[in-house]
TILOBA-19869 format. One record per residue (C-alpha): x, y negated, z negated. Coordinates in steps of 0.001 Angstrom, whole numbers, plus 524288, in hexadecimal, padded with zeros to 5 digits. Example, Ala and Ser with C-alpha at 12.3 -4.5 7.8 and 13.67 -1.06 7.14 Angstrom:
BEGIN
8300C811947E188;83566804247E41C;
END
This chain:
BEGIN
D602182E1038DA9;D689D82AE639899;D666582A1D3A76E;D6EF882A683B3AD;D697E8235C3BFC0;D6C3181FE13CCF8;D6F18811493CE98;D709480ED03DDA2;D794781A1E3DF6C;D80C18182B3D2EF;D7E6B820E43C729;D7C4C81A343BA17;D788881F823AC59;D7337819183A01F;D69A7819C939496;D5B8581A1839732;D54B080F2138FF6;D46418117E394D7;D3F898199A39F0A;D33A5817F33A692;D2D4A820843B19D;D35288199D3BCEB;D406D813C53B682;D4A27812EA3AB1E;D51538089F3A362;D5FC980D363A1C4;D6A2F806CB39AA6;D7819807F53A0A3;D84BE80954398D0;D86C57FAA439BB2;D7AB37F75039464;D73D17F3873A0B2;D65B27F8863A225;D60717FC753AF1A;D5397801313B468;D546A80DBA3BBF2;D4999814343C45B;D46E68216B3BEEB;D499C8277C3CC69;D57F8822D63CB3E;D5A1C829E83BE2F;D611B836E43C18E;D649E83BAA3B437;D5FE0839973A628;D68ED83EAE39BD3;D6BD083E3C38CFC;D7ABF83F5638D5B;D84C583C2938F7E;D84E882D1038FCC;D826B8271839D16;D909E8225339F60;D95DB82F9D39ADE;D8C40836FF3A42D;D901682ECD3AF1A;D9EF98318C3AD02;D9D2783FD23AA88;D94B4841653B6B0;D9E7F83B013BF44;DA90A843813BA5C;DA16F84FE93BC43;D9C2584B8A3C9A1;DAA9F84BB63CF49;DAB7C859EF3CBE2;D9F6C85EDC3D22D;DA25B8678F3DE05;D9A94860063E84B;D9BEC86B823F261;D9671875563E840;D8B4C86BC73E519;D882B86B183F390;D8861879A13F546;D7F2187BCD3E95F;D7602870973EC38;D68A08743F3F1FD;D6503870633FFEA;D59C3868603FBE8;D5A5F85BB83F3EA;D5EA985D043E63F;D603E8554C3DA4D;D6E0B8525A3D407;D69C4858243C760;D656D865183CD37;D7218866973D45B;D79C08631B3C790;D728486E873C0AE;D7618877AE3CC4D;D845F873703CBC0;D86FC872073BD5D;D7CB1879903B61F;D6E6287A453B43F;D7079871223A818;D78FC866D33AEF1;D796E85B463A5C0;D77B084C593A90F;D863284B373AB7D;D86BC856823B577;D7A6F8517D3BC01;D8078843F63BD1C;D8D2E849BA3C290;D8544851243CCF9;D7DD7844D03D076;D8A3E83CE63D263;D9076847F53DA17;D84D4849123E374;D849E83ABD3E4FE;D9264838B43E88A;D92D8843C83F29F;D887283F323FCD5;D8EE6846F34075E;D8B61852BA3FF8A;D7E2C84EE83FA3D;D748D845A040054;D6CB283D123F642;D5E7B83F383F684;D59A0835C03EC80;D5BEA833A03DE05;D63DC83ED13D968;D5FE2847493E585;D692384D133EF2E;D69F6856093FAC1;D767D85CF93FF00;D7C00858AE40C44;D7A958632741745;D879B86A86419C3;D8B338645A42717;D899C856CA42218;D90BA8597D415AB;D9C2985F3541D73;D9CCC852BC425D8;D9C5184A2F41A08;DA76A851F84139C;DAF25850DE41FA7;DAD508421D420FB;DB16E840E14125D;DBDB8848B541545;DC12184066420DD;DBF3F83442417D9;DC8B3839CB40E65;DD26883D3441907;DD13B82FA141EE8;DD31E8295F411C6;DDF768319341089;DE40582E1641DEF;DE21181FCE41BE1;DEA098206040F76;DF53582724416B1;DF56481DF042184;DF50B811FF4189A;E0075817DE41100;E083F819F241DF6;E05DA80BFA42223;E0A1680695414F7;E167E80E88416F8;E191A8092F423D7;E14628136F42D58;E082E8121D435E2;E003F81E3D43843;DFD4F820C64467C;DEE768201744557;DF0008124C43F66;DF99180E2444A7E;DF01D813874542F;DE52B80AF144F97;DED9C7FEBE44BFF;DE6487F4D4453EB;DD8DE7FA7A45047;DDC7D7F9A644212;DE1DF7EBA14429B;DD7CB7E5E844C4F;DCB387EDE244D66;DCBAD7F6E5441D6;DC27F8011943CF4;DC33F7FD0642EE7;DBE5680AF942B08;DC96A8118A43310;DD3BA8194642B49;DDE688123043363;DD9628049142FB4;DD7978087F42169;DE54F80D8C420BE;DEB00800464255C;DE3007F8A841C72;DE5EB8015D410DC;DF4EE8016E413EA;DF55F7F22941617;DEDBE7F05A408A2;DF6B47F9DE40193;E037E7F432407B5;DFDAF7E62D40619;E02697E33C4140D;DFB6D7DD7841F8E;DF6377E8A142870;DFD747E3D8434C1;E0A737E34142D5F;E07F97F0D74281E;E04E27F6D8434A8;E10767F03543BA8;E19E97F54143157;E1397802C143202;E16EF80374440EB;E08F7802864457A;E0C7C7F75D44EC7;E16687FA894596D;E19737ECA545C73;E13927DF4845B1C;E118A7DE9446A26;E0B6C7EBD346ABB;E02D17E7C545F4C;DFD737DC004668D;DFC047E24E47387;DF5577EE6E46DC6;DEBFF7E700464F4;DE7477DF8C470D7;DE5917EC70478A5;DDE8B7F27446D60;DD4447E73846D88;DD2FD7E5A947C6E;DD8C97F1C7482C7;DD5717FC4B47918;DD5E88065848486;DE2C980126489F7;DE67C7F8404948A;DE7138024B49FC6;DDD76802EE4AAAD;DD57680DE94AFF7;DD8118127A4BDE4;DD06D808EF4C616;DD05E805D14D48A;DCF527F7A74D894;DC2AB7F70F4E006;DC51D7F22A4EE1B;DBF647E5834F340;DB5BE7E96A4FE02;DB20E7DC0B50270;DB6857D83B51016;DBDCC7CC2C50D24;DC35E7C1F1516DE;DD1AD7BEB8516F8;DD4297B10D511D0;DDCA07A82B51A0F;DE5807A3D750FB0;DF2D47A6CC5099B;DF0627A7564FAC4;DF9C47A7844EFB3;DF8A27AA694E184;DFFAE7A4334D59E;E01697AC8F4C9CE;E0BE97B1004C06B;E153D7BBA14C4A4;E0F577C60D4BB10;E01987C3944C034;DFC6E7CF584C72F;DEDEA7CBEE4C6EA;DEE7E7C12D4D115;DE0A37BBA84D187;DE2537AEC44D8DC;DE9137A9184E4A3;DE8AE79BD54EBDD;DE7FD796F14F9C5;DE8B178A005003E;DE4597872550E21;DE3E677AD25164A;DEF32772E651112;DF1017670E51966;DE37F7678B51F80;DDCB075ED2515A6;DD451769765106C;DDAA27747F507CA;DD4067813650436;DD90D786B74F6E9;DD6E3794A44F562;DD65F79BC34E800;DD61C7A9E34E9C2;DD2467B2F34DF28;DD4327C1F24DF0D;DC7B27C9754E1D3;DC5D87D4D44D911;DB7E57D1084D7CB;DB5EE7D58B4E613;DB8EA7E3344E2A0;DB7127E56B4D392;DA8047E6BC4D122;DA15A7E2F14C498;D9FC47EF874BC59;DA9F87F6CE4C39D;DB5507FE6F4BD5E;DBF357F3A84BFDC;DB5447E9384BB2B;DB31F7F0CB4AE80;DC1E77F1744ACA6;DC3797E2BD4AE9B;DB8357DF2A4A63C;DBD367E78C49AF7;DCA227DF9449B5B;DC51F7D30549F9B;DD2617CD094A27A;DE08E7CF9C4A405;DE7FB7CEAF49753;DF4A97C6F84982F;DFF907C74248E0D;E0E5E7C4F948FBC;E14867CF20497CF;E08B97D71E499A5;DFA367D6A249DFF;DEE4C7DF7149DB3;DE6F97DD564AA4D;DD8927DCB44AC2F;DD90D7E64E4B7C3;DE26C7F12A4BBDE;DEE347ECD04C3CE;DE9847F4F34CF7A;DDC737EDB14CF5D;DE3597E0EA4CDE4;DECDA7E3064D89F;DE15C7E65E4E1E3;DDB877D8AA4E048;DE6D17D0184DC22;DEAE97C5B34E59B;DF8697CB834E8CE;E00ED7C4FA4F34F;E01137CB8E500AD;DF2F07D0705004B;DE6007CB355056F;DDF847CB144F865;DCFE87CADC4F633;DCD0C7BDDD4EF5C;DC2527B5184EB48;DC6D37A8114F0DE;DC2D079ABB4EDAA;DC5D6790A04F86F;DC5187827C4F3E8;DC6937783F4FEFC;DCD5876B7B4FB1D;DCFAE75EA050200;DDE8575F45502F1;DDFE5750F14FF71;DD6C274E854F48D;DD52375CDA4EFC3;DC6D375AB04F00D;DBF2A767A74F039;DB7B7769834FCBC;DB1D8777154FA55;DB4E4784774F59E;DB20C7924E4FA4C;DB34E79FF94F4E0;DB7187AB2E4FD8F;DB94C7B9EA4FB10;DC4E07BD805038B;DD2A57C3C350569;DDD317B9E6501E8;DEB1C7BBC150722;DF4017B9EC4FB10;E00C87B46050000;E08377B36B4F383;E077E7B5874E4BA;E0ED57A9F84DF52;E13927AB374D13E;E13C779ED64C90B;E1E157A3614BFB7;E27CD7A4654CB30;E23317980C4D1BA;E1FFE78E284C6F0;E2D96788854C7F9;E2CDB7882C4D695;E1EC1783BF4D959;E1E42777184D10E;E171276A1F4D0EA;E218C7645D4D8B6;E21D376E1E4E3B6;E132F76E824E483;E11F475FBF4E5EE;E1CFE75E494EF86;E269F757B64E6CD;E2F68764004E85B;E318576D874F2D5;E2788778F34F2EC;E2EF5784834F785;E256878F824F4C1;E1A46796944FB35;E0CB37900C4FC56;E127C782C94F8EA;E086477AB150030;DFD73783374FAB0;E02DC781AC4EC4A;E044D773914ED7F;DF62A771664F183;DF1DF77B274E6AA;DF9E57731A4DCEC;DF3E87663A4E1F0;DE64076BA44E100;DE900771DC4D3B9;DED81764414CE3F;DE10275E274D3F3;DD816768614CEC6;DDDE5767984C155;DDCDD758374C0D8;DCEE3759864C540;DCBD47630B4BA5D;DD2B175A954B059;DC97C74EEF4B41D;DBDC1757D84B093;DC4B975D274A52B;DC72C74F6D49F9D;DD59F751E849C80;DE174757A54A263;DE59A765C249F99;DF26B764604982C;DFC3A76FF0498EA;E05D376C0248E5D;E09D5779A248B76;E0FCB7844149472;E0AE6791B84978E;E13CE79BCE49272;E17F87A83149921;E1CDF7B46D493C7;E261A7BE0549A11;E29EC7CA7B49388;E36527D15549752;E38187DF8C4936F;E44477E7364908A;E45E57E9AF49F3E;E463A7DABE4A199;E39677DB574A8D3;E2D917D32A4A6F0;E23347DBAB4A053;E18987D5EF4A8A0;E1F927D9324B579;E221E7E7884B190;E14567E9DA4ACA8;E19367EFC549F8D;E12337EC7549334;E1AFE7E47E489B5;E1FD17EA9E47DA8;E21517DE0047614;E30387DE44475E5;E32287D75D48309;E3A467CB9C48418;E30A87BFAC486C6;E32C97B3E748ED0;E29617A8F048CB4;E28C579F2B497AA;E20047932B49A9C;E17FE78E504A56F;E12C4780934A47D;E044E780BD4A59E;DFFCC77A534B1E6;E0B2B77D774BA8E;E090477B774C94B;E05AF7892C4CC1F;DFD3678AA64C000;DF58477F054C35E;DF322783854D179;DEDCE790D24CCE0;DE67D78AF64C15F;DDEF6781444C923;DDC59789F64D41C;DD647793E94CAA5;DCE45788D04C40C;DC962784904D0D4;DC4D4792534D447;DBED3794ED4C738;DB729788104C698;DB31C788FC4D57F;DAE6C796A14D449;DA7C5793CE4C7AA;D9F8E7890B4CDB8;D9C7F791FD4D9CA;D977979C9C4D13C;D8EFE792A84CA05;D89FC78CAD4D6C6;D8584799B54DBAE;D7F2A79DD04CEB0;D88AC7A8FD4CD0D;D8CE47AADE4BEA9;D9B327AB6B4BB7D;DA3EE7AAA54AED3;DA80F79CCE4AB81;DB1E1796514A2CC;DAD5D7898749D2E;DB09477F59493AD;DA7027749948F52;DB16076A9648C0C;DBF517681C4873E;DBAD0764B2479A1;DC21876C4946F4C;DBC04779D346C1D;DB4F177AE8478F7;DBA107871447EB3;DB96178D5448C33;DAE327972A48D6E;DA9DE7A1974968F;D9C047A29249C0B;D93C17A3A94A83F;D90827959E4AAAC;D983878BD94B300;D9B8F782514A8FB;DA67B777D64A8D2;DB40277B454A3F8;DB8FE76F4949D7A;DC6827748949B8F;DC846777684A9D7;DC0EA76B3E4AE44;DB830772DA4B7FB;DA957773CC4B92B;DA9D8783024B76E;DB43B78CEF4B666;DB46179BDC4B888;DBECB7A6094B7C2;DBF547AC764C4B0;DCD507AB9C4C9B9;DD34F7B7AC4C200;DCB2A7C30D4C4C0;DD61F7CC894C358;DD98C7C7F14B58A;DCC897C3984AFD3;DBFC87CA374AFB8;DB7B37BDBD4AFB0;DBE4A7B9934BBE6;DBA897C6174C25F;DAC627C45E4BE79;DABE57B6F24C3E3;DB1F17BBA94D09E;DA6C87C50E4D1FE;D9D517B9D54D192;DA5FF7B14D4DA4F;DA67C7BC2C4E4B6;D97BB7BD764E446;D974E7AE904E707;DA13C7B0074F222;D99717BADE4F84F;D8B267B6874F6A7;D8C1E7A78B4F408;D7F687A2734EF26;D79757B0014ECAF;D84E67B4E34E4DF;D7CF67B4154D7C8;D75267BF734DD3A;D807E7C8C54DFB4;D8B0A7C41B4D577;D8E567CE324CB75;D8A817C5CF4C0BD;D7CF47BED94C04A;D7A237B2404B875;D79267B4FD4A92D;D7F2E7C24F4AC13;D82417C85D49E89;D8E577CEE04A43D;D947C7C1AD4A718;D93427BE1149883;D98FA7CB46494F2;DA4837C93049D7D;DA68B7BB2D49707;DA5EE7C11948945;DAEE97CC8148C48;DB8AC7C3E8493F7;DB8E97B8CD4898B;DBC9E7C2DB47F10;DC65F7CA3148709;DCCFD7BDFE48CB8;DCE3D7B79147F76;DD45D7C451479E0;DDDC87C5DD484B9;DE2177B73948411;DE3E87B95E47599;DEC3E7C547477AD;DF42C7BE1F48218;DF7457B3714786A;DFA947BCF346D94;E047D7C40B4768F;E0A297B76647B48;E0C357B3AD46CAD;E12B37C05146A32;E1C387BE914756D;E1EDD7B093470FB;E22547B5BB46350;E2B087C024469D5;E31AA7B4D6471EF;E34467AD164654D;E3AD67B95A45FB5;E42447BC5746C01;E46F47AEC246D6E;E49C97AD9945EF4;E42887A0B345EF5;E401F79BF545102;E3B9B78E0945350;E31A6787EE45C4A;E2CFB77AD145FC2;E1DF3779CE45F45;E1209770F645F2B;E095C7706E45306;DFB40774B9455FC;DF060776F244B4C;DEEE277EB443F58;DFE7777FE943DE5;DFFFD7856B44B77;E0AF47817245431;E0C6F784854627B;E1ACE78726467FB;E201D77E1147237;E262E7883F47AB7;E1F2A794294778B;E10A67993747828;E0FDF799D746A0A;E07437941945EB6;E09547976345097;E0872791DA442D4;E134D78ACF43D53;E15097871342F0A;E160A778DF42E54;E0D43775FA43A48;E008577406432B5;E0342765CD42F0B;E081D7610C43C57;DFF9275A58446B4;DFB5C761B845288;E059E7617545DD7;E10CA75D9C454C5;E1D6876386459FA;E247776C4944FA7;E2FAB7767144F28;E2BFF782E444873;E342278E1444359;E305A79C1A44657;E31707A3B0439A5;E2B097B07C43D60;E23547B7354487C;E1A9B7C30C44772;E18B77C98E4541E;E0D847D23144EAE;E04EF7C75C4494D;E0A067BD1C4531D;E0CC77B3E3447BE;E171F7A97544899;E1C977A46443B81;E2267796E743D23;E2402789D64368A;E25E177BC343B26;E33E2776EF438FF;E3351769E743F7B;E2ACD75F5E445B3;E2EF675BF345325;E26C974FDB45533;E22887442044D50;E14EA74314452E2;E0BFB74D8E458D0;E093574B9646758;DFB097466F46A07;DF7A474FB34751D;DFCAB75D74477CE;DF35376133481DF;DE503765D34828E;DE05976815474E4;DD6957724847907;DE1AA7796D4802F;DE994778F4473CE;DDEC477EB046BAE;DDC3E7895E47535;DEA8F78C7747693;DEC3678D26467BE;DE18C797694674D;DE7C379F5B4723A;DF5A579E9246CF7;DF1007A30545FB2;DE92D7AEB94659A;DEBB87BC6A461F9;DEDD87B93045359;DEE177C6B544C04;DE19B7C9E444500;DE0177D6C843ECD;DD32A7DD3143B3C;DD9007E51A43021;DD5D77E19F42273;DDD1E7E6D04174E;DD17F7E4DF40E80;DCB347F0C341579;DD4737F87940D94;DCC397F653401BE;DC1E97FFBA407A4;DC50880D93403B0;DCB1B815E040EEA;DC0E58209140CDE;DB67A81752411D7;DBB0481A7C42020;DB171821AA427B7;DB41F82FB942B23;DBB898317C43802;
END
């Protein structure tokens, strides 16, 4: 006697060696003996042999018309053997019964299981839905195969091109587009990115980098909804100053301006005037929601994505020729000693006399003209001279606290993109295409005008940070516990020291048109200016306000991503510059892990042969290949330019931070060709 039994959803058959009321000992063809519960035994038979029965039943099962079986099956629960006798004949043998059992078991969309050997046919509406889903899976599998074949042949189907960035960076691994790419990559034995590029999925390397950033951070596009800039309704007094701003020519969001009063009197009042959108934009308003969604203006060579619409920016920007609402910090200094005598914050209208542009004036306004060693033939010469003297004093005082000077051994690099019409893309407001002629210039860090602006902003941010803390009004601070390696700048709500700056506390409050954190801090500062000691009662954000921590978290993530994108785009344009100028060799300094830093370009890359050289060693490298898509530079060291590496190349912590920034934006894909091992039919129904 033989028996067929259910072994955890798998049918097995063997010889019955012994039988009790509740179980059987069954010997399989392999010789293994198993104890089987009587309830799991579905068929007892004398012939054919177990292996033959299973083979014949499997063959017959495939021929059973499951639609006909569903039609003739009773509405109530039934046994497989009863249905076998209904379908085959009243004398259905063991093979036919086993065939019916297998067919019912493998078509759960037709027949629901109701226990060992028992079934119930699915309701008609549920069956129709299940059959439709199965058909969709079949069609999807066919579609995946067709798309994969097209990709391998060098043609990209439009649905895959439309989802390119989702496939590469945030894939739905059950999606047919993703499966087609991994199937094609595996079949062609090629990297997915190379396959897609050759199939025409990527319009250009520039568009690839720009659009993948937009996909991640601006999925709805960079356009703005129609919004009106809310008016400032406060009655503001007119300041008795003539203020001037110092910015790049391409700057449209002019946040800050300076003024100097009292020169020659022994007491000088230094004014730092910040645009005041916080007087009009209310927390939770549509404009605030928009700004909070973006968190910051995004900068890149030749283009920018502003935090606020231009119409809103122009309402509050400190443009020359207007009396602009501002939050002003006035710090009174002894003119001779530069000792601080006091400070005051006012909400007022500030006459903006001029918008100075440092890229036009850096060669005119110099250390020599500001110190009287050379003629100063430009507007605001006395005011700028005092501001420069004060800036040097403030910097020196910070460096005492800092414990070491700030070294600016490398220049800042500037990028200008010239289109086919010969016009700078930033000035004509047109998004670059990636084919423009790039001009890379330099500005030495710590130039006179830079120093004036930087020290004024540090003065304002540290002073306002201390004022907020004194009045018990929470703000968003940037702090750094020490200059020890690995100690990074962090954002928080406590007024803690900033070792890198050399100040007791430091906020960001001087760029409210460009950074959301500054706008938040401005709301708090405005409350202090209006209410003084009772400001904590009316300020928009209260101590330990969860919203402040949410802003910090959102800003940290966005700002880091934006900086990484800017670095990536600068790297892209640097590679374009190398190609356009046909540069094949560069002088560089060795860093760590085989990296070198170009002397005259903002470029860090790996060079073969640099691994064994000491840090800061001077080398010449040969460029052997550039990849604008992956932003890779292929290079090798061809000569050592010095005998001994210099012992000091600037602040080590700044070097380490710059290394991370310079290498930001490395291309990491979320696509895995091993996913192709999963059958395409596993994708869910659409």
